[in-house]
VOGU-3710 file (C-alpha; in Angstrom, 3 decimals, decimal comma):
1> mnprlsvlav> 61,775/71,841/170,266  61,565/71,608/166,336  65,336/71,919/165,555  64,319/73,269/161,739  62,366/75,613/163,040  65,315/76,653/164,906  67,744/76,966/162,176  65,623/78,937/160,476  64,708/81,548/162,826  68,412/82,172/162,924
11> vsaaiflapi> 69,175/82,430/159,616  65,848/84,642/158,882  67,284/87,047/161,614  70,413/87,439/160,547  70,142/87,403/156,306  70,095/91,083/154,878  68,734/92,419/158,716  72,073/94,653/158,789  73,228/94,612/155,522  76,715/95,852/155,690
21> qlaaqtpapn> 78,072/98,519/152,749  81,895/97,657/151,804  83,367/101,096/150,049  84,202/99,574/147,159  87,764/101,023/146,205  89,643/100,785/142,386  93,512/100,652/142,445  95,126/103,030/140,356  96,630/101,537/137,262  100,400/100,985/137,487
31> kdssakaapa> 102,514/101,903/134,484  104,525/98,981/134,278  102,271/96,419/134,595  102,205/95,676/130,855  105,884/94,703/131,404  104,779/92,249/134,483  104,533/88,589/133,517  101,186/87,162/133,329  100,243/85,594/136,985  100,477/81,525/136,331
41> kaakwtaprl> 97,420/79,651/136,188  96,454/77,614/139,582  96,067/73,874/138,397  93,194/72,443/138,430  92,363/70,111/141,381  91,473/66,473/140,106  89,363/64,530/142,807  90,933/61,168/144,416  90,166/58,000/142,916  90,103/54,644/144,384
51> adgrpdiggy> 92,488/51,662/143,348  89,741/50,400/141,084  89,314/53,650/139,323  86,495/55,105/141,408  85,841/58,409/142,968  87,052/58,337/146,234  84,001/59,932/148,303  85,038/58,154/152,253  85,926/59,754/155,383  84,140/61,197/158,100
61> wnnhtatple> 81,743/64,618/156,914  79,613/66,777/158,426  76,416/68,626/157,155  75,844/70,885/159,913  74,752/74,565/157,965  72,689/77,665/158,950  71,173/77,900/155,393  67,967/77,242/156,071  65,647/73,797/154,379  63,049/76,677/152,854
71> rpetaggref> 63,920/80,226/151,529  62,994/83,072/154,287  60,733/85,933/153,442  64,017/88,236/154,507  66,161/86,715/150,859  63,558/88,769/149,027  63,507/85,755/146,794  67,064/85,710/145,669  68,492/82,532/145,220  71,485/83,275/146,349
81> ltddelkaie> 73,886/85,716/148,714  76,700/87,798/147,896  80,104/86,937/149,059  79,980/90,001/151,001  76,641/89,513/152,594  77,563/85,456/153,017  80,632/87,180/155,680  78,703/89,661/157,286  76,207/86,756/158,198  78,638/84,953/159,311
91> ariarptrfm> 80,650/87,366/161,078  77,033/87,229/163,418  76,347/83,537/163,840  79,741/82,418/163,526  79,969/81,888/167,244  80,241/79,084/169,632  77,028/78,579/171,917  76,096/75,957/174,855  72,915/74,983/172,592  70,441/73,709/174,886
101> gtatnpfsdl> 73,424/73,584/177,946  72,866/75,054/181,516  74,399/74,651/184,580  72,413/71,888/185,243  72,012/70,127/182,162  75,270/69,529/179,949  73,403/68,946/176,987  76,030/71,199/175,469  78,737/72,193/172,368  80,061/68,605/172,718
111> wagdtrwvms> 76,935/66,776/171,531  76,078/69,532/169,161  78,996/69,511/166,949  79,745/72,339/165,297  77,244/75,010/167,010  78,875/77,953/165,052  75,466/77,641/162,497  78,196/78,539/159,166  76,236/78,679/156,208  77,176/75,724/153,273
121> nnrtsiitdp> 77,773/78,044/150,636  75,716/81,332/149,322  72,470/79,733/149,068  69,672/81,534/151,101  67,420/77,578/150,968  68,987/74,088/150,991  65,918/73,594/148,333  67,227/74,533/145,060  63,625/73,506/143,106  61,045/74,610/143,620
131> kdgkvpplta> 62,899/78,039/142,310  61,068/79,246/145,161  62,988/77,565/147,659  59,916/76,173/149,096  58,873/72,817/149,891  55,913/72,188/147,705  52,318/71,897/148,751  51,342/68,339/149,799  48,452/66,259/147,658  44,752/67,092/148,716
141> eaqrkfdadr> 44,858/63,006/150,050  48,554/63,817/152,064  47,234/66,397/153,939  44,137/65,092/155,278  46,526/62,481/156,350  48,937/65,006/157,929  45,933/67,244/159,675  44,572/63,333/161,226  48,338/62,542/162,487  48,830/66,330/163,740
151> kdqkaeyyrg> 45,463/66,084/165,640  46,208/62,698/167,533  49,421/64,281/168,170  48,157/67,739/169,805  45,334/65,312/171,461  48,232/63,461/173,862  46,027/60,257/173,818  48,358/57,095/173,499  46,554/54,112/172,607  50,155/52,363/171,733
161> pedlstfvrc> 53,775/53,207/170,393  52,471/53,819/167,060  50,636/56,590/168,065  53,791/58,223/169,662  56,493/60,245/167,038  59,174/58,259/165,018  61,530/60,810/166,900  60,324/59,692/170,278  60,376/55,777/169,282  64,018/56,246/168,242
171> lpvstsgppm> 63,331/55,745/164,971  65,020/56,650/161,617  64,469/60,271/161,024  65,184/62,851/158,107  69,014/62,885/159,356  69,567/59,378/158,505  67,922/60,126/155,004  67,388/59,425/152,094  67,667/62,621/151,601  70,429/63,495/154,726
181> lptaynnnyq> 68,959/66,822/155,743  70,816/68,037/159,069  68,857/69,027/162,063  70,359/70,313/165,618  73,084/68,389/166,114  74,993/64,834/165,513  75,267/66,235/161,619  78,001/63,289/161,547  78,099/60,948/158,575  81,379/58,206/157,645
191> ivqtrdhvvi> 81,187/57,040/154,564  83,415/53,537/153,778  83,633/52,047/150,296  84,118/48,681/149,299  83,954/47,053/145,579  80,577/46,413/146,096  79,121/48,666/148,314  78,726/52,193/149,986  78,389/52,293/153,701  76,734/55,651/155,206
201> atemmhdvri> 76,647/55,642/159,068  74,974/58,298/160,757  75,773/59,202/164,322  71,818/60,867/164,748  69,794/57,507/165,214  72,937/55,380/164,863  71,451/54,536/161,762  73,553/52,749/158,655  72,863/52,556/155,168  74,083/50,070/152,984
211> ipvdgrpysd> 73,876/50,336/149,256  75,109/48,065/146,710  76,910/49,341/143,602  77,060/46,195/141,783  74,058/46,422/139,898  71,735/43,903/141,623  67,903/44,398/141,434  66,317/46,021/144,527  64,813/44,462/147,053  60,318/43,815/147,747
221> irqwsgdsrg> 61,154/44,235/151,126  60,257/47,744/152,157  62,185/49,711/154,808  62,408/52,612/157,231  65,118/54,339/154,761  64,056/52,460/151,989  66,242/50,045/149,512  69,277/51,906/147,887  71,054/51,153/144,571  74,258/53,089/143,671
231> ryegdtlvve> 76,205/53,691/140,472  79,475/55,859/139,898  78,908/58,512/137,118  81,999/60,146/136,330  83,097/62,062/139,593  80,132/61,286/141,318  78,091/58,925/143,191  74,390/58,616/142,120  72,451/56,679/144,684  68,436/55,848/143,524
241> trsfngkrgy> 66,244/54,729/146,680  62,771/52,853/146,588  60,888/50,614/148,596  60,160/52,843/151,473  58,001/51,504/154,412  55,492/54,507/153,879  56,157/55,522/157,719  59,027/58,401/157,979  58,005/61,698/158,736  57,415/65,039/156,465
251> fgrngadlkr> 60,308/66,806/155,561  60,526/70,749/157,089  57,250/71,335/158,269  55,922/71,661/162,060  55,823/68,468/163,463  58,065/67,183/161,232  58,719/63,618/162,153  54,795/63,286/162,002  54,290/60,425/159,736  54,372/59,438/156,895
261> hdekmivter> 55,379/59,139/153,502  53,853/57,728/150,610  55,634/53,895/149,919  56,044/54,482/146,292  58,518/57,584/147,093  61,933/57,417/145,207  64,521/59,799/146,402  67,872/60,629/143,939  70,872/61,564/146,013  74,347/62,873/144,214
271> ftrtapdtlr> 77,865/63,104/146,334  80,118/64,725/144,268  83,589/65,557/145,571  84,676/69,109/144,419  87,854/70,250/146,421  89,588/68,405/149,390  87,537/69,559/151,873  84,011/69,604/149,987  81,762/66,949/149,505  78,859/68,027/147,369
281> yqftvndpgt> 75,278/66,622/148,286  72,540/66,793/145,963  69,092/65,073/146,419  65,581/65,267/144,601  62,395/63,667/146,375  60,164/62,402/144,278  56,869/61,606/145,783  53,602/61,955/144,288  51,757/60,382/146,902  52,575/63,085/149,126
291> ytmpwsgeit> 53,640/66,156/147,080  52,324/67,939/144,156  55,790/67,579/142,388  59,127/66,854/143,065  62,046/68,860/144,787  65,328/69,368/145,148  68,156/70,385/147,464  71,981/71,058/148,040  74,277/71,039/150,480  78,106/71,227/151,123
301> mkpndprile> 79,099/69,103/153,343  83,015/69,196/154,968  84,981/66,789/156,757  84,610/65,788/160,282  87,110/64,988/163,379  87,522/61,392/162,536  84,821/59,954/164,736  81,288/58,827/165,420  79,778/58,816/168,602  77,344/56,363/170,271
311> yachegnham> 73,787/57,459/170,009  71,892/56,160/172,885  68,379/57,050/172,195  67,187/56,954/176,203  63,668/58,232/175,063  63,305/54,866/173,606  64,367/53,351/176,787  61,933/55,556/179,008  60,213/58,216/177,696  57,798/55,800/175,504
321> vnilagarve> 57,087/53,452/178,803  56,289/56,420/180,725  53,883/58,357/178,552  51,792/55,206/177,825  51,735/54,050/181,686  50,638/57,848/181,839  47,874/57,161/179,496  46,643/53,802/181,013  46,634/55,716/184,440  44,454/58,395/182,838
331> daeakggtr> 42,278/55,560/181,524  41,888/54,234/184,648  40,564/57,564/186,298  38,288/58,201/183,117  36,713/54,829/184,357  36,499/55,848/187,593  39,369/54,519/188,835  41,984/56,348/191,208  45,701/56,897/190,943
//
């Protein structure tokens, strides 16, 4: 199952499929309105601060959303929905689901989190740039590597663990970031701030990003999630990540966890508290070795229950061993052996 495509299917089927026309009603003018006092302006909300004056973005957050990564054709090329369209869509899709749960499979709402698939904002896609709301095309070399990876996966011949997808191997996927892209479930994060660091714990794949904010230089060690450095700009935490190991999966494509991104990829993220219950997350992926141009996106994160549950990736405990054992049996049979 490709979680990204399942989200896209839900939203594509909902957006503009059955638009609701609301009758506009203009109230009659009040003869005495001039005598009434003007309503008081709402006080401007001020972002909370830590004791040292830095913006407080800490807490438990969730980026679960029905907004697709790429803009569906049903959006008609529009970047935003109207408020009425947004309400109409949420009325259709904002309902609890079992999400893969059956009488014999208890994998249901408890693990899926908020399965109502609400839209995070009025956008018709997470991607904000390019303006068509699509992931840019791969470079010719990246396309060649991607096609080779996909061919190996379809062949289902596994020489070793490296031939299995990163998801099966319980290695970091796009949910962990950067960028932090939502998937079908476990879109929960805990952000902790100290004087010198920001820590982001991700429920999916039990990954933790430790981000220095004290101005130290980048490390030369290449990692799955790269090496991040943060700085505060006004109300915003800006995080720039580089030194990736080049083995992360492609974003938003069929077979999304197939390897690999270029080692020279740089991801810039911006975290801004815009309301008591809103954390605006913006990101830009600059990977000239993979994509023909940079691309950016935005997600609205909401508060979550104060807990991060253990993600025990049993695929890594059992599936990989069994898959490779089966491949070795097939090797023996091909050489004339028996089971």
